[in-house]
N, C-alpha and C positions, 0 to 999 in steps of 0.2 A: 474813523473807518469801520465799517460794519464787518464784523467777523462772521464767517459762515462755518457752521459746524457740520462736518460730514460724518455720517454714521454708516460704517461699513458692516453689513450683515452677511455672514456666510451662510448660505442656504445649503443645507445638507440633504442630499437626495439618496434614497434607498436604491442603489444600483443592483441589478441582478448579479448573483455570484457567477464566477466563471465555470466552464464545463468541468475542468479538472477538479476544482474544489467541490463542486456539486456531486461529481461521481464518487469522490472519496467519502463525503458525508453520507451519501445514500448507501454506499457499501457498508459503512459502520451501522447505519440505521437498520438495514434489511438483513444483516447477518445475525445468526443466532450465537449465543455464547459458545456453543460447541464449535461452530465454524470459525469464530474468532480465535478460539484456543488452538485449533488446528493450523490456522493461518499465521498466527503471531507468537503465541506462548511456546508451542513446541519448537519452532525454529530458533527462538531466543534461548530456550533451555539447551538445545543441541549445540548452538554456537558457543554458549557460555561454557559448557563442559569441555568442548574441544579446545578452546583457547586457554582455559585454566590449566588443562593438562599440558599444553604447549608451554605455557609460562613457567611451570614448575619443572618441566623435563628438558627445556632448552636453555642453555646459559646465555649465549650471545643474542643480544637484541636484534642484530642484523639478520640472524637466521629467521627470527619471527617475521621481520619485514620482508624477507625473500619469500616466505610462505604466503604472506598476504598478497604480494605481487603476483605470484603464480596463480593464486586463486582469482585475482582480478583478471588476469589474462585469459584464464579458462572460462570465466563467467561471460565474457563478451560473446563468444559463439553460442553458448547455451541460452543466454537470455534473448539473443537475436532469434534463435529458432523458436523459443516459446512465444515470443511476440508474434511471429508469423503464424504459429498454431492458433493462437487466440483470435487473430484477425480472420483466418480461414474459417474458424468455428462460427463467427458471426454470419458468414455467408451461408453456412449450412443451416443455421437457425432460420434465416429468412427465406430459405428455399423449402421449408416445411410447408405442409398443406395449409390452405387458408382456414380450414376448419380448426386446426390445432392453434394457429396463431390467434384466431378470434376468441377461442376459449381462454387462452392465456392472457389476452389483452382486455381483461375485464377486472374491474375493481371488486374487492371483497367487501360485501355490505356489513360483515360482522367485525369490521375493524373497530378497535376500542377507541371511542371518542375521547376518553380521558387521557389516553396516551398522546393523541394529537394535540390536546390542550397543553400537555406538558412540554411538547416540542415548541409550541408557540410561546411558552413562558420561559424557555431556556435562557434568554439574556438576563432574566432576573435571578437565575439560580447560580450557585457557586460552581466552580469547575468540577468538583467531585460529583455534585448532583447531576450536572450535564453529562458527565461520562457514564454515570449509572443509567440515566435515561436512554442514552445512545446504545448501550450494550444490551440492556434487558428489554427494550421495547422493539420487538420484531414485528413490525407492521407490514404484513403481506398484502399490500394494497393492489399491486398489479404484478402478477407472476412474470409476464413477458418483460416488463420494465426492469424487474429485479434481475432476471436472467441475463438480459442484454448488458445491464450495468456491471454484473460480475465480470463479464469478458472485457468490457471497456476499462474497468478498473485495473484488471490484470495487464492490459496493454499499456495503460498509463504508467503503472509502477515499473513495468519491464523496460519501457523506453527511458524512464528517469534513471533506472539502474544502468542502462546501457550508456547513457550520456555521462554519468559519473565514472563509469569504467573507462571510457575513452579519455576523459579529462585527467583522471588520476594516473592512468598508465604513463603519461608523459611527465609526471612529477616525482615518481618514485626514485629516480636517480639523484634528485636534490635532497631527499629526506635525510640521508646520512650526514650531509654537510650541515643541514639545519640542526640536527640532533647534537652537534658538537657544542651548541650554546647551552644545552642542558647537561650539566655535569653529573647529575644524580642518576645512577644506573637503574634504581628502582622506579624512579619517575618515568624514565624512558619505557620501562617494561609495562607499567600500568597504562601509559598512554597508548602504546601499541596494542596491548591486550584489549583495552576498551574499544579502540577503533576496529580491531579485528572482529570482536563480538558484534558490534553494530553493523559492520559491512556484511558479515556472513549471515546475520539475521535478515537483512534486507534482501540478499540474494536468495536465501532459502524461502523467504516469504513469497517472492515472485515465482518460485518453483512450486511451492505447496498450493497456491491458489490455482495454478495450472492443473495440478493433479486433481483438485476438486472440480475444476471445470470439465475434466475428461468425463466424469460421471454424468454431468449435465448434457454434454454433447452426445454421449452414448444413448441417452433417453430419446433425444430428437431423432437420431439415426434409426433406432429400433422402431419408433412410432412411424417414421416415414416409410420404412420397409414393410411394415404390417398394414399400412393404410390402403 
């Protein structure tokens, strides 16, 4: 009996990345180190200071959990308002004069080609090299694209935070029951403090990028009024 050998070949295709991932990567690529510090490092430092103080000044872990729960409940309304602000700002940008939009919607010919090559070589580099390239290569290719992406990124982050807020608000009542399985008091405190720092950093990040976007939308409004 003749045996037939079947060879299965998996053909891998390069599919385009999704809009959310593309917006996040473009935000990292087009932001300066100063902007990234304002958007991420300062909120993280502020969150760390707040929850370290709470961890040392509050004895009961349930009190820390209640603070996180109140912060979560308050964040729902704040983040929803900020998401609406950034959405309305996009409408203001596109209501600007065609002259301004055409000026901004042009590529910068002085873009460093070496940096572009570094981005194309990113899969060959280590994670630390890729992070360095992303942070320090501020390629201002298209000002309008960068500006619009800042607002799109803000909306994406704020909607993600809003979804997490709504999902976690229904689970906080079960956390004390789950924590009974962890008998170590200090482990509970470290977990709650770490989660609080992460969560407050994410919330403050969504607020701080909106603060930075206020300056951008102010420039569009002033240009429109003086046009």
